[in-house]
N, C-alpha and C positions, 0 to 999 in steps of 0.2 A: 643577838640570836640573829641567822639564816632567814629569811620572809618569802615564801610563795606569793605571788595574786594566781584568787580562785575568783571570781566573777569579779564584785566590790568587795573583798574583804582580801585580808593582810596577814595573812596566815604563819604562826610560829614553827618552819622547819621538825623542830622538836618538840611536841605534844608534853600535858603530863598526861600517865593511865592510870586509870583512880579503881583496878583490882583487886593491889595489893595493899594497902592502907598500912596504917602501925597499925596496929593490936595492945588493946590494958585488957589484960580479962574477957580474951577472947572478941568484945566489942576498940569498934574504932573509936581509938584515940584520940580528939577530937583536935587535944594544947596541938598536938607535934603533924596533925596534919595539917594545920593550920599555918605550922609555920614551913613546912615544904609546903601550900598552895601561895605564902607571900614571896618564901623568895622564886616560884617559880615565874610569878607573875612581876617579882621584882630583875626579873631575868630577861625577862619578855616575850616569856611563854603568855598563849592568851586562847588556847586551845585547851580542852580538858577532856579528858572518855571515858566518861559513865555509863551504867546497864545496870536496869533493870532486876538483875540476878547478884552481882557484886556488895559483898558481905550478905546475903543474907539478904540486900533488898532497902540497906542504909548508908550507901554510896552514897546513889541518887544524893537522898535528906544530909549528908553531911556534906557532900558536895556543893552541896546549890545555900545551903546554911554560912559556911566558908568564905562563900566568894559572892553574897549576898553584902557583903560593904565596903567591894568591890563598884564601879559607875556598871550601868546592864551591856553596851555596847563598848566596854573594855576588852570582853573579854568573848569567846564564843564554846558554847559546851554538847555538846555531840552526848542522847544515847540512844537507844535499841529496843527494838522491840522485841522479848522471850521465844524465838521460836523452835529455838531448840528444845523446851518441854512442848511437848505436844498438847497438855493441858492445859497453856494457853492459847490457841489456836480458836480462832470463834470469841475469843476478850480482849479484843482491840481498840475497843476504846473503852472500856474498864479500867484496861491499865495504862493508855495513856493519859490519861484523865485524873489517876493517879499518879504518875506520874510526874506533871505539873504541880500537882497537887503537893508531893514529897518534894522537889525544889523549888519550888515557892516560886517560877518561874510564867514568864507567861504564852509562853515559845520556846522551842527550843532550835539553833540554827544549824543544828543537821541532827539529825535522826536518819538511823537505819534501820532495816530490813535486817536481823542479826543474826550468820550462821548459818550460813544458808549452806545445804548437806544432803547427805543421798536419803537422810532419817527426815529431813520434815518437807524438801520438795516440793515432796504432791501435795503435804497440807499447802506450801503456801502458792501453792497454784490453783488451789482451790477455792472458786468463786468461791463456795456457797460460804466463806467465812470471814469473805472480804476486808481482811489488812489488807493489800494492794491502791485497793480501793478507798479505804476510810484512810486509811496515809494522806492520796493525792490530795482529799476531800482538806485537809488541816491545811497541808501544801496551799494550797486554793485562799482556805482560811489567813492565811498569814501566823501561822501555829509551827510551821515545820520552817523555817525558810532551805533550807538543803535535803533535799529524800534523797538517800544510798543503801547504800547493804556490804556486810561483810559475810566473809565466803573461804568456808574451811573443804565446801566438798570434790570433788573430782571436776575436768575443765566440763566432764558431759552433763554434769548439775549447772556450774556455772552456763554452759551455751542455755539449757532447757529453759535457769530464773533470766537469760537476755532474752533470749523469742517472747516470751510471758509480757518483762516489764520493764526490759532495757532502755525503750524509748523514756521512760521518767522516770532512769534513775541518771544521780548528776558524778556519784561517785563509789570507785568499791575498794572496801577497805579490806586486804588479803594479809599471808600467814609469808612473809620474804625474810627467808636469812642469808642477807649477804656470804655466807662461808661456803652455802648450797642455794646456790640460785633454784638447783629444780625439785625444793621441798616442798612439796606439798602443791606442786608442777606448776610452780610459781610464775618459771618464764610462758610455759606457755598460757595460761593467765593474765600475765602483762600487756603479753602481743595481740590477743584476741582485746581485752578491753583500750588498748588503744586505734585497732580498727576501729573500735567502736565512738574514738573520743572521748574515755569514760575516764578522769583523771583516777590516778591509785596513790590510795589513806597507808603507811605500811604499818601492823601493831608488831 
């Protein structure tokens, strides 16, 4: 496995995404998923990416359960605040606490403000919801080790987000297609993030 250095961490270049896990009668097949996670770890993968909305909320629970048999410091878990659903705005504390409960973890290695786009940028920037402030507080408390964001929106939207919160963002996850480097303006986004010194995660 090839690894990249990120601060004090050594992260596998290939991660395991947990958005589309194997199913059995519409539910996550935990036996098959366990084999996948074991294979990933035995192959040197140490980064597991889940989110509140994946598999109707079950991905976080299953991923936490199946990783629990391994030493906590042997892998990294990323999950996300679901701002793509505007009904979640104002619920950041409730959702974050539930995510820790579902995964059975005391902290998340990586936490993302999820899917910044035209639909939700105004809500993300609205101080009444306190999303950014709450997550920064959890970082100060050690319950989030590294805070970042993912973006599907255009570069103007991303720049608005960075103008407000860029100093607190440690990484950004973008959609990057090597065949079409301009898809979702990935080329422009990488240039902007590079100027700010923000590392890029590829989905």
